[in-house]
N, C-alpha and C positions, 0 to 999 in steps of 0.2 A: 285674578288677571290676563289681559290678552297680552302676549308678547309680539309688538310687531312684525309683522313678516319680516322686512327687513334684516330686523337683529336674529333672528332663525339661519336667515341666509349667510349671514356675515359667521354664525357659530359654526353651521354647517363646514364653512369653508376653511375655517380655524381647525377644523378636527381635521379634515382629511390631510390637509398639510400637515398635522403633525405625527400623521401615521404615515406618510411620504418618506416626510422625514427620519422616522427610525426605520422603514424598511431600506432606505436609503444606507442609515448608519450599517445595518447590518450587513449588507449587500458589499457595500466597499470597505470594511473591517474584515471583513473575513471570520471564519473558525476554527478553530483549534490550534490559535498564533498562525492562522500561515503556514502552517509549516508541514501540511501534508501535502505530498504530490508524486515523489519518487513513485512507488508502487503502483499508486493508484493509474499512475499511468502507463504501467507498465500490462494492468491486467484490462487495462481499455483494449491494448490493442490483440492481446492474447486474450486477458481477461481482465480484471479490473484490480488491480491491488491497490491498495488502502497508502495513505502515506504515515510516516510515523510523526514524531513531532521534529519533523528538522527543519529547515530553510526552503525549501521545495515549495515553487507554486505556482503548479501549470495550469491553464486551460481545457486543455484537453482531455479527454475521455477515456484516458489507459487505464494499464493495471498497472497505478503504482502499488509499490509493498509496503517500502517501511517508513515514507516519508520525510527518508530525507532530502532528496533529489528526485529519484525518478521514481518511478515504480518497476514495470517488469517492461522487457520490450514486447512479449506476449499481451501486455495490457495495453499498450502503446498508447498510455495519455500522456499530456502533460504532467509535467512529476506534481504527483501531489493526487495524480488521478492514475484510474487503469487504464490498460491498453487496450483498446480496444474502442468503443465506445461510450463509455462512463458504465461503467458495469455496477452495480451496486452492490453493498456487501448485505447482509439480509433487511428486510426493508423496514422490522419492526424492531430490529438490534440486537432481537431476540439474544443473539450467538453470546452475550456477556456473562449470562451464567448456566449456558449449556455446556460447564465443565464438568459440574458435580455427578459423579457416576460414570461416565464416559471417558475416564481416563484409564489406562489398560498396563498392563506390564509387557507388554507383546511392544514388537516394533526391531525396527534391526540390528539386528545380533555384529554387525559391522561395525564398522565406525572409528575404527582405529581408538584414537583418546578421547573421544565422542560419542561410545555409542549409543540409541536412543536409547533412554531409560522407562519410558513410557510412551504412548499413543495419545493421540487426543483426536477426537471424533466432532467436527465441529457443528454449528447449527446451520450452518449452508451447506454440508453433507461432504466436504473432503477430510482425510486425515492426516495427521502430520506425528511424525516420533521426535520425542523431544528428549534430546539429551538430558545428563547431570545439572541442576541448576537454573534451567529455564521453563516457563511458567506464562500461563497465557494469561494477558493483563485486560483490553478489554476489546468491544468491538465498536468501531465506527463508522464514519462515510468512506473512509480509507478502506476497512477492510478490518480484518482481527490483526489486532499488536500483540506481542510476545517476547518477553524479554529474558536476556542470560545473562551469563557473570561479566564480571568488568567492561559494563558498556554493551553491550552484544545485545541488538533486538533483529526483530523481524517482522515485515507485515507482510501478509496475507490480502490480495485483493482480488476478484472476480467480476465478471461481466459476464450479461446473457446477451452480448452487441459484438464481438472479439472481430478484429480486423484481420484482415486476410495474410498481411506482409507484416510479421513484429520487428523486425529490422526498420522498414521506411516508417514503422509507426514510431519506434525510439526517435529516429533520426528527429523526424517532425515534431515529436516531443519536447528534447532537450531546447529548444530554442525558449523556454518557458521557465528552465532552471533559474531558480535565485541563489540558490547556496552560499552561503562565502566561501570566496577562494575557491570556487567550483574547477575543478579539472577534470576533462573525461581520456579515460584511458582507453575506452573501448567502447563500442556499439556494434555487434555482429551477430550473427547467426552461431547454433552452437546446437550439437547431437545432445536433445535431452525425452528420452522413454523414447516412442512414435510420434512424435507432435514438434509441429513445425515452434521454434523455439529461438530466443534473441536475448541476450545479455548485454545489459548499459553497464558497466562497470566505470567508476570516478572516483573521485575524492573530496573532502570539503572539509573546512573548519568550522565548528562551533564549539562555543564557548572557549577558547582557547586550545581544542584538542581538533587533533587531527583525525579524521574518520576515514573510513575505505566501504564503501558498499558497491554489492553487485545487485542488479533487479533484472530479474530473471521473469522473462513476459512469454506464455505458450497459448495455442490455441487447441483447448481437447477437442472442439468440433465446430460448426455452425454456430451452435447456440451456449459456447461456455469456453472462456479464456479464464487464465488464472495470470498472477502475478506474487514475484517471491521477493522480496525486497530485503535484503541483509545487509545488518551494517555491524561491523566494529571496529574498535581504534587501527588506525592505519600502521601505529609502530610495531605488532604484534601480529599484521594482517598474513606473512609468510611463515606464521608458525604453525606446526604440525595440529593447533587446537582448535585455531579458526577453519585451516583448510577441513581437518575432521568433524567441525561441527556442519558447516556449508551443505559437504559433502553426505553425512547422516539426514538434514535437511530435507534436502532435494530428493535423495534415494529415497525415503520412508514414503514421501508425497505420494500419499492417492484423490485424485478429482473425484466429485461426486458422480455415481454410476444413477 
């Protein structure tokens, strides 16, 4: 039987509308529960960190790191993005399995109460020392996610189009912050290695618990920026373990060469 041309046209229109509806639903719904933000933003300005599963949600392309609220100034993007201009983690997400056989006992011997127990070489090319109890979890659009004892987490994001001013990038990205009970502590330039760097520090509430985050964004060169977004429970933030862990993570970090 020959299907009338008018019927074929109607069917085609219905199919197009169905596809369009699916695309809009995905775009508006967001991914990862809309919790990727900080780290990516940071990475965007300097790098592009990705966010952890927090509540941040920006639109920028910065270097966010932990997914909590912002990324890192260096990545300078909206929470959930990397500071800079949307650095992206490994395009194929292959970083997820790059852990095997690539961790060693080397790492910084310092670190006070949280020295690096092993060093992980990521698929993107960077390496970082991990204290006892820390492990790599997965790689996503926001970057590489790591978890540590008692709810600690780290999001490492990167970008190939970092912004020149991490501080300005973080300030611009802050307007996209959407975390519950978000409170900014500071956004400012800090000395870190020999790179142009900025920290975005804040607190927020997640599932009834108050968390504290530092999203560090830094520009390694004109085509590479990173965001390190570290999050831990606010109640123990000033304790030696938390401070030593952050020190170990930042001092052991080595960018892609």
